[in-house]
C-alpha positions as CSV (number, residue, x, y, z in Angstrom):
1,M,20.0,21.2,-13.0
2,T,19.9,24.6,-14.5
3,E,17.6,26.2,-17.1
4,N,19.6,28.9,-19.1
5,G,22.4,28.8,-16.4
6,A,19.8,29.4,-13.4
7,A,18.6,26.8,-10.8
8,L,15.2,25.3,-11.7
9,P,12.7,26.6,-8.9
10,V,11.7,23.5,-7.1
11,K,8.1,24.7,-6.2
12,D,7.3,25.6,-9.7
13,S,4.4,23.4,-11.1
14,K,5.9,23.8,-14.8
15,Y,8.5,21.3,-13.4
16,F,6.8,19.5,-10.8
17,I,3.6,17.6,-10.3
18,S,1.8,18.0,-7.0
19,R,2.4,14.9,-5.0
20,E,-1.2,14.7,-3.8
21,L,-2.8,15.1,-7.2
22,S,-0.3,12.6,-8.8
23,W,-1.5,10.2,-6.1
24,L,-5.1,10.7,-6.8
25,N,-4.2,10.3,-10.5
26,F,-2.8,6.7,-9.5
27,A,-6.3,6.0,-8.1
28,L,-8.2,7.2,-11.2
29,R,-6.0,4.6,-13.2
30,V,-7.0,2.0,-10.9
31,L,-10.7,2.9,-11.2
32,E,-10.0,2.8,-15.1
33,L,-9.5,-0.8,-14.8
34,T,-13.2,-1.6,-14.0
35,A,-14.0,-0.4,-17.5
36,S,-12.1,-3.2,-19.1
37,P,-14.6,-5.4,-21.0
38,D,-12.6,-8.5,-20.4
39,L,-12.3,-8.0,-16.6
40,P,-14.4,-10.4,-14.8
41,L,-17.2,-9.1,-12.9
42,L,-16.2,-10.0,-9.2
43,E,-12.7,-8.4,-10.0
44,K,-14.3,-5.2,-11.0
45,V,-16.3,-5.4,-7.7
46,K,-12.8,-5.9,-6.0
47,F,-11.2,-3.0,-7.7
48,A,-14.3,-0.8,-6.7
49,G,-13.4,-1.7,-3.1
50,I,-9.8,-1.0,-3.6
51,M,-11.1,2.5,-4.7
52,G,-12.7,3.0,-1.6
53,M,-9.8,1.9,0.4
54,L,-7.5,4.3,-1.6
55,H,-9.9,7.2,-0.8
56,D,-10.0,6.4,2.9
57,E,-6.1,6.1,2.9
58,F,-5.5,9.4,1.1
59,A,-7.9,11.2,3.5
60,M,-6.2,9.9,6.6
61,K,-2.6,10.2,5.4
62,R,-2.4,13.0,2.7
63,L,-5.2,15.3,3.7
64,G,-4.1,14.9,7.3
65,G,-0.8,15.8,6.4
66,L,-1.7,18.7,4.4
67,R,-3.7,20.1,7.4
68,N,-0.9,19.6,9.7
69,I,1.4,21.7,7.6
70,K,-1.3,24.4,7.0
71,R,-1.6,24.7,10.7
72,R,2.2,25.0,11.1
73,K,3.2,26.7,7.8
74,P,0.1,28.1,6.0
75,N,2.4,30.1,3.5
76,K,4.6,27.4,2.7
77,V,4.8,26.6,-1.0
78,L,4.7,22.8,-1.7
79,D,6.1,21.0,-4.7
80,G,4.0,21.9,-7.6
81,G,3.4,25.5,-6.5
82,R,0.7,25.6,-4.3
83,T,0.2,26.7,-0.5
84,P,-1.3,23.7,1.7
85,G,-4.6,25.6,1.8
86,E,-4.7,25.7,-2.0
87,E,-3.6,22.0,-2.3
88,I,-6.5,21.0,0.0
89,I,-9.0,22.7,-2.2
90,A,-7.8,21.1,-5.3
91,C,-7.5,17.6,-3.6
92,R,-11.0,17.9,-2.1
93,E,-12.5,18.7,-5.5
94,E,-10.7,15.7,-7.2
95,L,-11.6,13.6,-4.4
96,R,-15.3,14.7,-4.7
97,Q,-15.2,14.1,-8.4
98,Q,-13.8,10.5,-8.0
99,S,-16.1,9.6,-5.2
100,D,-19.0,10.4,-7.8
101,K,-17.6,8.2,-10.4
102,V,-17.2,5.3,-7.8
103,G,-20.7,5.9,-6.7
104,R,-22.2,5.9,-10.3
105,L,-19.9,2.8,-11.1
106,V,-21.3,0.8,-8.3
107,E,-24.9,1.8,-8.5
108,S,-25.3,2.0,-12.3
109,H,-23.1,-0.6,-13.4
110,L,-21.8,-3.1,-10.9
111,R,-25.0,-3.9,-9.0
112,P,-27.0,-4.3,-11.9
113,A,-24.5,-6.7,-13.6
114,M,-24.2,-8.7,-10.2
115,N,-28.1,-9.0,-10.2
116,Q,-27.9,-10.2,-13.6
117,A,-25.3,-12.7,-12.9
118,G,-27.4,-14.0,-9.9
119,I,-25.3,-12.6,-7.0
120,A,-27.6,-9.8,-6.2
121,L,-26.6,-6.8,-3.9
122,L,-30.1,-5.6,-3.2
123,D,-31.5,-2.5,-1.5
124,Y,-33.7,-3.5,1.6
125,E,-36.7,-1.5,-0.2
126,N,-36.4,-4.0,-3.1
127,L,-36.5,-7.2,-0.9
128,D,-39.4,-9.6,-1.4
129,V,-41.6,-10.6,1.6
130,D,-39.7,-13.6,2.7
131,Q,-36.4,-11.9,2.4
132,R,-37.6,-9.0,4.5
133,R,-38.8,-11.4,7.1
134,Y,-35.3,-13.3,7.1
135,A,-33.5,-9.7,7.2
136,D,-35.7,-8.4,10.0
137,R,-35.4,-11.7,12.1
138,F,-31.5,-11.5,11.7
139,Y,-31.8,-7.9,13.0
140,R,-33.8,-8.9,16.1
141,D,-31.5,-11.9,17.0
142,A,-27.9,-10.9,15.9
143,V,-27.8,-7.1,15.7
144,E,-30.2,-5.2,17.9
145,P,-29.0,-6.7,21.2
146,I,-25.5,-5.0,20.5
147,L,-26.8,-1.6,19.2
148,T,-26.6,1.4,21.4
149,P,-28.7,4.4,20.5
150,L,-26.9,7.7,21.5
151,A,-29.3,10.7,22.0
152,V,-28.0,14.3,21.5
153,D,-29.9,16.7,23.7
154,A,-29.3,18.7,27.0
155,S,-28.5,15.8,28.9
156,H,-26.4,13.9,26.3
157,P,-23.6,15.7,24.4
158,F,-22.6,14.7,20.9
159,P,-21.0,11.1,20.9
160,F,-17.4,10.6,19.9
161,I,-17.6,9.2,16.1
162,S,-14.8,6.8,15.5
163,N,-12.7,6.7,12.5
164,L,-14.1,4.8,9.4
165,G,-17.1,3.5,11.2
166,L,-20.5,3.6,9.7
167,N,-23.4,5.2,11.4
168,V,-27.1,5.8,11.0
169,A,-28.4,9.3,11.7
170,V,-32.0,8.9,13.0
171,T,-34.2,12.0,13.4
172,G,-37.7,12.7,14.3
173,E,-40.1,14.4,16.5
174,G,-41.3,13.4,19.9
175,K,-45.1,12.5,19.7
176,K,-46.0,14.7,22.5
177,S,-43.3,17.7,22.6
178,G,-43.0,17.8,18.9
179,R,-39.5,18.8,19.5
180,G,-36.9,17.7,16.8
181,K,-34.5,14.8,18.1
182,F,-31.3,13.3,16.9
183,V,-30.0,9.7,17.8
184,R,-26.9,8.2,16.4
185,L,-26.4,4.4,15.8
186,K,-23.1,2.9,15.2
187,I,-23.3,-0.2,12.7
188,P,-21.2,-2.8,14.5
189,A,-18.2,-4.0,12.8
190,N,-18.5,-7.5,14.4
191,R,-21.6,-8.2,12.0
192,P,-21.3,-9.0,8.4
193,R,-21.6,-5.9,6.3
194,W,-23.5,-7.8,3.7
195,V,-26.3,-9.8,5.3
196,K,-26.8,-13.1,3.1
197,L,-30.5,-13.8,2.6
198,P,-32.4,-16.7,1.1
199,A,-32.0,-16.8,-2.6
200,A,-34.9,-16.3,-4.9
201,G,-35.8,-15.4,-8.5
202,G,-33.0,-17.6,-10.1
203,S,-30.3,-15.8,-8.0
204,S,-27.6,-18.1,-6.4
205,Q,-26.8,-15.5,-3.7
206,V,-28.7,-12.5,-2.4
207,A,-27.3,-10.1,-0.1
208,V,-28.4,-6.7,1.5
209,P,-26.3,-4.0,3.5
210,L,-26.4,-4.2,6.9
211,E,-26.9,-0.5,7.5
212,Q,-30.1,-0.5,5.5
213,V,-31.4,-3.5,7.6
214,V,-30.8,-1.5,10.7
215,A,-32.3,1.7,9.3
216,A,-35.4,-0.2,8.4
217,N,-35.8,-1.5,11.9
218,V,-35.0,1.6,14.0
219,C,-38.7,2.2,14.7
220,R,-38.3,-0.6,17.1
221,F,-36.4,1.8,19.3
222,F,-38.5,4.9,18.8
223,P,-42.2,3.6,18.6
224,D,-43.6,7.0,19.6
225,W,-41.6,9.1,17.4
226,K,-43.1,11.1,14.3
227,K,-41.5,11.9,10.9
228,L,-38.9,9.4,11.6
229,K,-36.0,9.6,9.2
230,T,-32.7,7.8,8.7
231,Y,-29.4,8.8,6.9
232,F,-26.0,7.4,6.8
233,F,-22.7,8.9,7.6
234,R,-19.1,8.1,8.1
235,V,-16.0,10.0,9.5
236,I,-12.5,9.8,8.4
237,R,-9.8,11.0,10.7
238,A,-6.1,12.1,10.2
239,A,-3.2,9.6,10.6
240,K,0.4,10.8,11.2
241,D,3.2,9.1,9.5
242,N,5.9,8.9,12.2
243,P,5.5,9.2,16.0
244,W,9.0,10.9,16.2
245,E,7.5,13.8,14.8
246,R,5.3,14.3,17.9
247,L,8.3,14.9,20.2
248,D,8.0,18.4,21.5
249,V,11.7,18.4,22.9
250,D,14.9,18.8,20.9
251,E,16.0,15.7,19.4
252,H,19.4,15.8,20.7
253,E,18.1,16.3,24.3
254,Q,15.6,13.4,24.2
255,E,16.6,10.7,26.7
256,L,14.9,7.3,25.6
257,Q,14.0,5.1,28.4
258,P,13.4,1.3,27.7
259,G,10.3,0.8,26.0
260,C,10.0,4.3,24.9
261,I,9.3,3.7,21.2
262,I,6.4,1.1,22.2
263,G,5.1,3.8,24.4
264,M,5.1,6.5,21.6
265,V,3.8,4.4,19.1
266,T,0.9,3.3,21.5
267,A,0.2,7.0,22.2
268,E,0.2,7.6,18.5
269,L,-2.6,4.9,17.9
270,T,-4.6,6.5,20.7
271,Y,-3.9,9.8,19.1
272,R,-5.1,8.5,15.6
273,K,-8.5,7.4,17.3
274,F,-9.2,11.0,18.4
275,A,-7.5,12.9,15.5
276,G,-9.2,15.7,13.8
277,V,-11.8,14.9,10.9
278,T,-10.3,15.2,7.4
279,L,-13.6,14.1,5.7
280,L,-17.2,13.5,6.4
281,Q,-19.1,11.1,3.9
282,V,-22.9,11.5,4.0
283,S,-25.7,9.6,2.3
284,E,-26.9,11.8,-0.7
285,D,-30.4,12.2,0.5
286,M,-29.3,13.9,3.8
287,P,-30.6,17.4,4.3
288,E,-28.0,20.1,4.1
289,N,-29.0,21.5,7.4
290,L,-28.4,18.1,9.0
291,Q,-24.9,18.0,7.2
292,L,-23.8,21.5,8.5
293,W,-25.0,20.6,12.0
294,L,-22.9,17.4,12.0
295,A,-19.8,19.4,10.8
296,S,-20.2,21.8,13.6
297,Q,-20.7,19.1,16.2
298,L,-17.5,17.5,14.6
299,Q,-15.6,20.7,14.7
300,M,-14.9,20.5,11.0
301,D,-14.8,22.6,7.9
302,P,-18.1,21.9,6.3
303,D,-16.3,22.2,2.8
304,D,-15.1,18.7,3.9
305,I,-18.4,17.0,3.5
306,I,-18.9,14.6,0.5
307,A,-22.3,13.6,-0.3
308,I,-22.1,10.0,-1.5
309,K,-24.5,8.3,-4.1
310,G,-25.4,4.8,-3.1
311,L,-23.2,3.0,-0.7
312,L,-20.8,4.4,1.8
313,A,-17.7,2.4,2.9
314,T,-17.1,0.9,-0.6
315,A,-13.8,-0.6,0.9
316,D,-16.1,-3.4,2.2
317,L,-16.7,-4.6,-1.5
318,M,-13.5,-6.5,-1.0
319,K,-15.1,-8.5,1.5
320,F,-18.2,-9.3,-0.6
321,N,-17.7,-13.0,-0.5
322,V,-19.2,-15.2,-3.3
323,E,-19.1,-19.0,-3.1
324,G,-18.0,-20.7,-6.2
325,R,-18.7,-18.6,-9.5
326,S,-15.0,-19.1,-10.8
327,D,-16.5,-17.8,-14.0
328,L,-16.7,-14.2,-12.6
329,R,-13.3,-14.3,-11.4
330,D,-9.7,-14.2,-12.9
331,P,-8.6,-17.8,-13.9
332,P,-6.6,-19.2,-10.7
333,F,-2.9,-18.9,-11.0
334,T,-0.7,-21.3,-8.9
335,P,2.8,-19.8,-8.5
336,T,5.6,-22.5,-9.8
337,P,8.7,-23.3,-7.8
338,H,11.8,-21.7,-9.0
339,P,13.5,-23.8,-11.7
340,R,16.6,-24.2,-9.6
341,L,14.5,-25.1,-6.5
342,A,12.0,-27.3,-8.1
343,D,13.8,-30.6,-7.8
344,P,12.6,-33.1,-5.2
345,A,16.2,-33.0,-3.8
346,M,15.5,-29.7,-2.4
347,D,13.5,-31.1,0.3
348,D,16.8,-31.7,2.0
349,P,18.5,-28.6,3.6
350,E,21.9,-29.4,2.8
351,T,20.9,-29.6,-0.9
352,F,19.1,-26.2,-0.8
353,F,22.1,-24.5,0.8
354,Q,24.3,-26.1,-1.8
355,E,22.3,-24.9,-4.6
356,I,22.5,-21.1,-3.2
357,R,26.3,-21.7,-3.1
358,A,26.3,-22.7,-6.7
359,G,25.2,-19.1,-7.7
360,D,22.7,-16.3,-6.8
361,I,19.1,-17.2,-7.3
362,L,16.5,-14.4,-8.5
363,V,13.0,-15.1,-7.1
364,H,10.2,-13.2,-8.9
365,L,7.0,-13.1,-6.9
366,P,4.1,-14.0,-7.2
367,Y,5.0,-16.0,-10.4
368,Q,7.6,-18.1,-8.9
369,C,6.6,-19.9,-5.5
370,F,7.4,-17.9,-2.0
371,D,6.8,-21.0,0.1
372,T,9.5,-23.1,-1.8
373,S,12.1,-20.3,-1.8
374,V,11.9,-17.6,0.7
375,L,9.9,-19.5,3.5
376,R,11.9,-22.7,2.9
377,F,15.0,-20.6,3.4
378,I,13.8,-19.5,6.7
379,R,12.3,-22.9,7.7
380,Y,15.3,-24.7,6.9
381,A,17.6,-22.2,8.7
382,A,15.3,-22.8,11.6
383,S,15.9,-26.6,11.7
384,D,19.1,-27.1,10.2
385,P,21.5,-28.0,13.2
386,K,24.4,-26.4,11.2
387,V,22.8,-23.0,11.4
388,L,23.9,-21.0,14.3
389,A,22.0,-17.7,13.9
390,I,19.2,-16.0,12.0
391,K,18.7,-12.3,11.4
392,L,15.7,-10.8,9.8
393,T,13.7,-7.5,9.5
394,I,9.9,-7.3,9.6
395,Y,7.9,-4.4,8.4
396,R,4.4,-5.9,7.6
397,T,3.8,-9.5,8.1
398,S,0.5,-11.8,7.9
399,K,-1.6,-12.5,10.8
400,D,-0.6,-16.2,11.2
401,S,2.8,-16.0,10.0
402,P,4.8,-19.1,9.2
403,I,7.9,-17.2,9.1
404,M,7.5,-15.7,12.8
405,Q,6.7,-19.4,13.8
406,A,9.7,-20.8,12.3
407,L,11.9,-18.0,14.1
408,M,10.4,-18.9,17.5
409,E,10.9,-22.5,16.8
410,A,14.6,-21.8,15.9
411,A,15.0,-19.7,19.1
412,G,13.6,-22.8,21.1
413,R,16.3,-25.0,19.5
414,G,19.0,-22.7,20.9
415,K,19.9,-20.7,17.9
416,Q,20.7,-17.1,18.0
417,V,17.6,-15.3,16.3
418,V,17.5,-11.4,16.0
419,V,14.4,-9.7,14.7
420,L,14.1,-6.2,13.9
421,V,10.3,-5.4,14.1
422,E,9.6,-2.0,12.8
423,I,6.5,-0.8,15.0
424,T,6.1,2.5,13.2
425,A,5.0,0.9,9.9
426,R,1.7,2.7,9.5
427,F,-1.5,0.9,9.9
428,D,0.6,-2.4,11.2
429,E,1.8,-0.8,14.4
430,A,-0.5,-2.6,17.0
431,P,0.0,-6.2,15.1
432,N,3.9,-5.6,14.9
433,I,4.0,-4.8,18.7
434,A,2.1,-8.0,19.5
435,W,4.5,-9.9,17.3
436,G,7.5,-8.4,19.0
437,K,6.3,-9.5,22.4
438,K,5.5,-12.8,21.2
439,L,8.9,-13.3,19.8
440,E,10.3,-12.0,22.8
441,R,8.6,-14.6,25.1
442,A,10.0,-17.2,22.6
443,G,13.5,-16.3,23.3
444,V,14.0,-14.1,20.2
445,H,16.2,-10.9,20.5
446,V,13.7,-8.3,19.5
447,V,14.8,-4.8,18.4
448,Y,11.8,-2.1,17.7
449,G,13.3,0.0,15.1
450,M,15.8,2.9,14.9
451,E,15.6,6.2,16.9
452,R,14.2,8.7,14.5
453,L,14.5,6.5,11.4
454,K,11.9,4.1,10.0
455,T,13.5,0.8,9.0
456,H,12.2,0.0,5.6
457,V,15.0,-2.6,4.9
458,K,13.9,-5.9,3.7
459,L,16.8,-8.4,4.7
460,A,17.4,-11.9,6.0
461,M,20.7,-13.4,6.9
462,V,21.6,-17.0,8.0
463,I,24.8,-18.0,9.6
464,R,25.8,-21.4,9.1
465,E,28.7,-23.6,10.1
466,E,30.4,-25.6,7.4
467,Q,33.3,-27.8,6.7
468,S,35.1,-24.8,5.2
469,G,34.0,-22.6,8.2
470,I,31.3,-19.9,9.0
471,R,29.2,-19.0,6.0
472,R,26.6,-16.1,5.6
473,Y,23.6,-16.7,3.4
474,V,21.4,-13.6,2.7
475,H,18.1,-12.9,1.2
476,V,17.7,-9.4,-0.3
477,S,14.2,-8.4,-1.0
478,T,12.2,-5.7,-2.6
479,G,8.9,-6.8,-0.5
480,N,8.0,-7.7,2.9
481,Y,8.1,-11.2,4.6
482,N,4.5,-12.0,4.1
483,V,3.1,-15.0,2.9
484,Q,-0.2,-13.5,2.0
485,T,0.9,-10.4,0.0
486,A,3.5,-12.7,-1.7
487,K,0.6,-14.1,-3.6
488,V,-0.7,-10.8,-5.0
489,Y,2.3,-8.6,-4.9
490,E,4.9,-8.3,-7.5
491,D,8.3,-8.5,-5.8
492,L,11.8,-9.6,-6.3
493,G,14.4,-11.3,-4.0
494,I,17.8,-12.8,-4.3
495,L,19.2,-15.7,-2.4
496,S,23.0,-15.4,-2.2
497,C,26.1,-16.4,-0.2
498,N,28.3,-13.8,-1.8
499,R,31.1,-13.2,0.9
500,L,31.3,-9.3,0.5
501,L,27.6,-9.0,0.4
502,G,27.3,-11.2,3.5
503,E,29.5,-8.9,5.3
504,N,27.8,-5.8,4.4
505,V,24.6,-7.1,5.6
506,A,26.1,-8.4,8.7
507,A,27.4,-4.8,9.2
508,L,24.0,-3.4,8.3
509,F,22.4,-5.7,11.0
510,N,25.0,-4.5,13.6
511,E,24.0,-1.1,12.9
512,L,20.2,-1.8,13.2
513,T,20.6,-3.6,16.4
514,G,23.5,-1.9,18.1
515,G,23.3,1.6,16.8
516,V,27.0,1.4,15.6
517,S,27.0,3.0,12.3
518,S,29.3,1.3,9.6
519,H,31.2,3.3,6.9
520,G,32.2,0.1,5.2
521,Y,29.4,-0.6,2.9
522,D,31.1,-1.7,-0.1
523,M,28.2,-3.3,-2.0
524,L,25.2,-1.9,-0.3
525,M,23.9,1.5,-0.8
526,V,22.3,2.5,2.5
527,A,20.0,5.3,3.2
528,P,20.3,7.8,4.7
529,H,24.2,7.2,4.8
530,N,25.1,6.9,1.1
531,L,22.2,6.1,-1.1
532,R,21.3,9.4,-2.6
533,E,24.9,10.2,-3.2
534,R,25.5,6.8,-4.9
535,F,22.4,7.1,-7.4
536,V,23.5,10.7,-8.2
537,E,26.8,9.4,-9.1
538,L,25.4,6.8,-11.3
539,I,23.3,9.3,-13.0
540,H,26.3,11.6,-13.6
541,R,28.2,8.8,-14.9
542,E,25.5,8.2,-17.7
543,V,25.7,11.9,-18.3
544,A,29.5,11.6,-19.1
545,H,28.8,8.5,-21.3
546,A,26.3,10.4,-23.3
547,R,28.8,13.6,-23.6
548,G,31.6,11.0,-24.5
549,G,29.3,9.5,-27.4
550,R,29.1,6.3,-25.6
551,S,26.1,4.0,-24.9
552,C,24.0,5.4,-22.0
553,G,20.5,5.2,-20.7
554,I,18.6,4.8,-17.2
555,F,15.7,2.5,-16.7
556,A,14.1,2.8,-13.1
557,K,11.2,0.8,-11.9
558,M,9.6,1.8,-8.6
559,N,6.5,2.6,-6.7
560,Q,6.7,6.2,-6.5
561,L,8.9,9.2,-7.5
562,Q,8.7,12.5,-5.7
563,D,12.2,13.7,-4.5
564,C,12.8,17.0,-6.1
565,D,16.5,16.7,-6.1
566,M,16.6,13.4,-8.0
567,I,13.9,14.8,-10.3
568,R,16.3,17.7,-11.3
569,E,19.3,15.3,-11.7
570,L,16.9,13.5,-14.2
571,Y,16.1,16.4,-16.0
572,M,19.8,17.2,-16.4
573,A,20.5,13.9,-17.7
574,S,17.7,14.0,-20.2
575,S,19.2,17.5,-21.4
576,A,22.4,15.9,-21.8
577,G,21.0,13.3,-24.1
578,V,20.5,10.3,-21.6
579,P,17.5,8.3,-22.6
580,I,15.4,7.6,-19.5
581,E,12.5,5.1,-18.9
582,L,10.7,5.2,-15.7
583,N,8.1,2.5,-14.9
584,I,6.4,4.1,-11.8
585,R,3.3,2.4,-10.6
586,G,2.0,5.3,-8.3
587,L,2.7,8.8,-8.0
588,C,5.2,10.7,-9.9
589,C,6.2,14.4,-9.4
590,L,8.2,14.4,-12.7
591,R,6.9,15.7,-15.8
592,A,7.7,13.5,-18.9
593,G,8.3,14.6,-22.4
594,V,8.3,18.3,-21.7
595,P,10.2,20.2,-24.8
596,G,13.5,21.5,-23.6
597,L,13.3,20.0,-20.1
598,S,12.5,16.3,-20.3
599,D,12.4,15.3,-24.0
600,N,14.2,12.1,-23.3
601,I,12.1,10.9,-20.3
602,R,9.4,8.5,-20.7
603,V,7.2,7.5,-17.9
604,Y,4.5,4.7,-17.7
605,S,2.7,3.1,-15.0
606,T,1.9,-0.6,-15.0
607,I,-1.5,-1.6,-13.1
608,G,-3.4,-4.9,-13.4
609,R,-4.0,-8.3,-11.6
610,F,-0.8,-7.9,-9.3
611,L,0.3,-4.9,-7.3
612,E,3.7,-3.9,-8.8
613,H,6.1,-3.5,-5.8
614,S,9.6,-4.3,-7.0
615,R,12.4,-1.7,-7.4
616,I,14.9,-2.2,-10.2
617,Y,17.5,0.4,-11.3
618,R,19.5,-0.3,-14.6
619,F,22.3,1.9,-15.9
620,E,23.7,1.3,-19.2
621,N,27.2,2.4,-18.2
622,G,28.8,2.6,-21.8
623,G,27.5,-0.8,-22.6
624,D,28.3,-2.7,-19.5
625,P,24.9,-2.4,-17.7
626,E,24.7,-2.4,-13.9
627,F,21.5,-3.5,-12.2
628,F,20.3,-2.7,-8.7
629,I,17.4,-3.9,-6.5
630,G,16.2,-3.2,-3.1
631,S,13.7,-1.5,-0.8
632,A,14.0,2.1,-1.8
633,D,11.8,4.4,-4.0
634,W,13.1,7.8,-5.1
635,M,10.9,9.5,-2.5
636,R,12.4,12.3,0.0
637,R,11.5,9.9,2.9
638,N,13.4,6.9,1.4
639,L,16.6,8.8,0.8
640,N,16.6,10.9,3.9
641,R,14.5,9.6,6.7
642,R,14.5,5.8,6.6
643,M,16.9,3.0,6.8
644,E,16.7,1.4,3.3
645,T,19.1,-0.8,1.2
646,I,19.8,-1.3,-2.7
647,V,22.1,-4.0,-3.6
648,P,24.0,-4.3,-6.8
649,V,23.3,-7.4,-9.0
650,V,26.5,-9.0,-9.8
651,D,25.7,-12.5,-11.3
652,S,25.5,-12.1,-15.1
653,I,22.6,-14.6,-15.4
654,L,20.6,-12.6,-13.0
655,K,21.2,-9.4,-15.0
656,V,19.9,-11.2,-18.1
657,Q,16.7,-12.2,-16.4
658,L,16.2,-8.6,-15.0
659,D,16.4,-7.3,-18.5
660,E,13.7,-10.0,-19.5
661,I,11.5,-8.4,-16.9
662,L,12.1,-4.9,-18.1
663,N,11.6,-5.7,-21.6
664,I,8.2,-7.4,-20.9
665,L,6.9,-4.5,-18.8
666,K,8.0,-2.3,-21.8
667,K,6.0,-4.3,-24.3
668,D,2.7,-4.2,-22.3
669,N,0.1,-2.5,-24.7
670,C,-3.0,-3.0,-22.6
671,S,-2.1,-2.6,-18.8
672,A,0.3,0.2,-19.1
673,W,-0.6,4.0,-18.8
674,D,1.8,6.5,-20.5
675,M,2.4,10.0,-18.9
676,H,1.8,12.9,-21.3
677,P,3.6,16.4,-20.5
678,D,0.5,17.8,-18.7
679,G,0.8,14.9,-16.2
680,S,-2.2,13.1,-17.5
681,Y,-2.0,9.5,-18.3
682,R,-3.4,7.4,-21.3
683,R,-4.1,3.9,-21.1
684,R,-2.2,1.8,-23.9
685,V,-4.5,0.0,-26.4
686,P,-3.2,-2.7,-28.8
687,A,-2.9,-1.4,-32.4
688,K,-5.4,-2.8,-35.0
689,G,-4.6,-6.4,-35.6
690,E,-2.0,-6.4,-32.8
691,E,-2.0,-9.3,-30.2
692,K,-2.8,-8.1,-26.7
693,R,0.1,-8.2,-24.4
694,S,-0.4,-7.9,-20.6
695,A,2.8,-7.9,-18.6
696,H,1.3,-10.0,-15.9
697,E,-0.1,-12.6,-18.2
698,M,3.1,-12.8,-20.0
699,F,4.8,-13.3,-16.6
700,M,2.4,-16.1,-15.7
701,R,2.8,-17.8,-19.0
702,R,6.6,-17.3,-18.6
703,A,6.5,-19.0,-15.1
704,T,4.4,-22.0,-16.1
705,G,6.1,-22.5,-19.5
706,A,2.6,-21.9,-21.2
């Protein structure tokens, strides 16, 4: 990409939006959902909890990463034009503003609305006599026995404060000495955060935050203290992305011993517990001198203190359980079986596999049923005597996974079962290690990822012996093999027995398990081998079509766009006259609609009831469109540092179905946000007299035939 014949400066904010600030802009769009008047109350509470989770994740991942860069390369200029230190300051200010907005939302709007709806979340000071008596009894019987007050004085050093834990700071003076005292109490995570109380005054449910119950009763620990005060605080620590980055030796000299990667990941989990503090959240009433003292004890920058109005740890609002009250939630939605898999005859494995042989099947989650498609595929493979082998990749899965159970049963039946368990999947490392060991005990061949490359591939392959010989069946997915997220994540998957695709997937599994790199990927686009190059070729082809006066265009749907080289290619294509539409849920470092740079690029973000997670790439190709789906976003990590797969969609019926999906997203006029040249987003609203069109609602109606 050139501007007046010169290469675009990668680090110039004129051309690239800060990754971190774009990420926080996504969080702001999530927050804006809670302002929707037609969004049910408990859904608003859920989204407020999601905001808390997003802020925690940002502080751990992004702020932690920026601090690491600042420590190693303080003068490095990041995408967007700032140094790491400058970026931290900008992120800190935006995070502080957003935290204030969330606090005001919860305290001034949601809690009063909940109280009015009869599901009160009350402060301890507002409880009536009977409710206080109940809360105090719960404290004495179920909480106090497991609390441990930790003093800080000459004999007791400042205690370690664990990541994300909620704490009570207790201050006061000794009755005799008059000296100031400090004690820390950790709120136990194995007690309910929201203590349910006897309902009264017309409420159907009443709860009080556990930390307030503890604070109201700490005098039982300190009966002789004067001027006793309590405040709340919470520490967020850094989380690194990849344990390979912690190697201190040259990568070519590292000799891996059996189990090395497991040891490295285990060490990384230990490191994370004791990592440096990126953020200290304190209750708004905590005195400044106490805040600064805590910061000094935690060896952190006092500028990283955020005073929170109201509740801390708002991510726990996602666990605010209310029995009944369907009137305060989204109407229930039950996924429907895929039309080709709905026949009762599909209860027979032979008929099911025969249906795949009849033509590729595109499954759209969560609108079409995971259990009767993907889960059935794995379960039938486990039980069908004609199936000889099963191969699968696991990145994130559910706690009680029926897929894992089916794989273990398949191994017990003597089938060859191979599972690649990616144990560097951030925040899922420990459960993935546990699953890997359990699978091994059941006789499954387990591979724990690739050396120096995170495996983000979403593939399953079933090898079946039939009359005509051995046949490979594959499932290519944009999402994880997780029965829980399949209900709330929007994803796509293709069931196919295409011969060439099966051979390519088999070659890829050989690379994943045997470390034998294949250069014969005809259909598959595989990172880090050829994925970037193939995408660049496709973009250049659209440019050639534009210059030749032929039909051209790019429509890409992904989760995130950050890779500067890909962005430059898109700018170049836009300047050549290629119309480009990008549906990007989360962060996007490209600037859309900038005159002379990205006039032909349109960016919008769809956020609503379900989490948009699928990746679709459509290239107009002179009037003969080509479609691709798979696991990879256009992020530097996806293209360079991960094993990823993108597969072309060859079935003409599936191409039509993908076009319909993209067109529905395009028509959304209420749950889509359009990017403006300055990088800000504006939510779409229906024009006067225009019917409201939510993509998720349209997909649900389409699936059920309503």
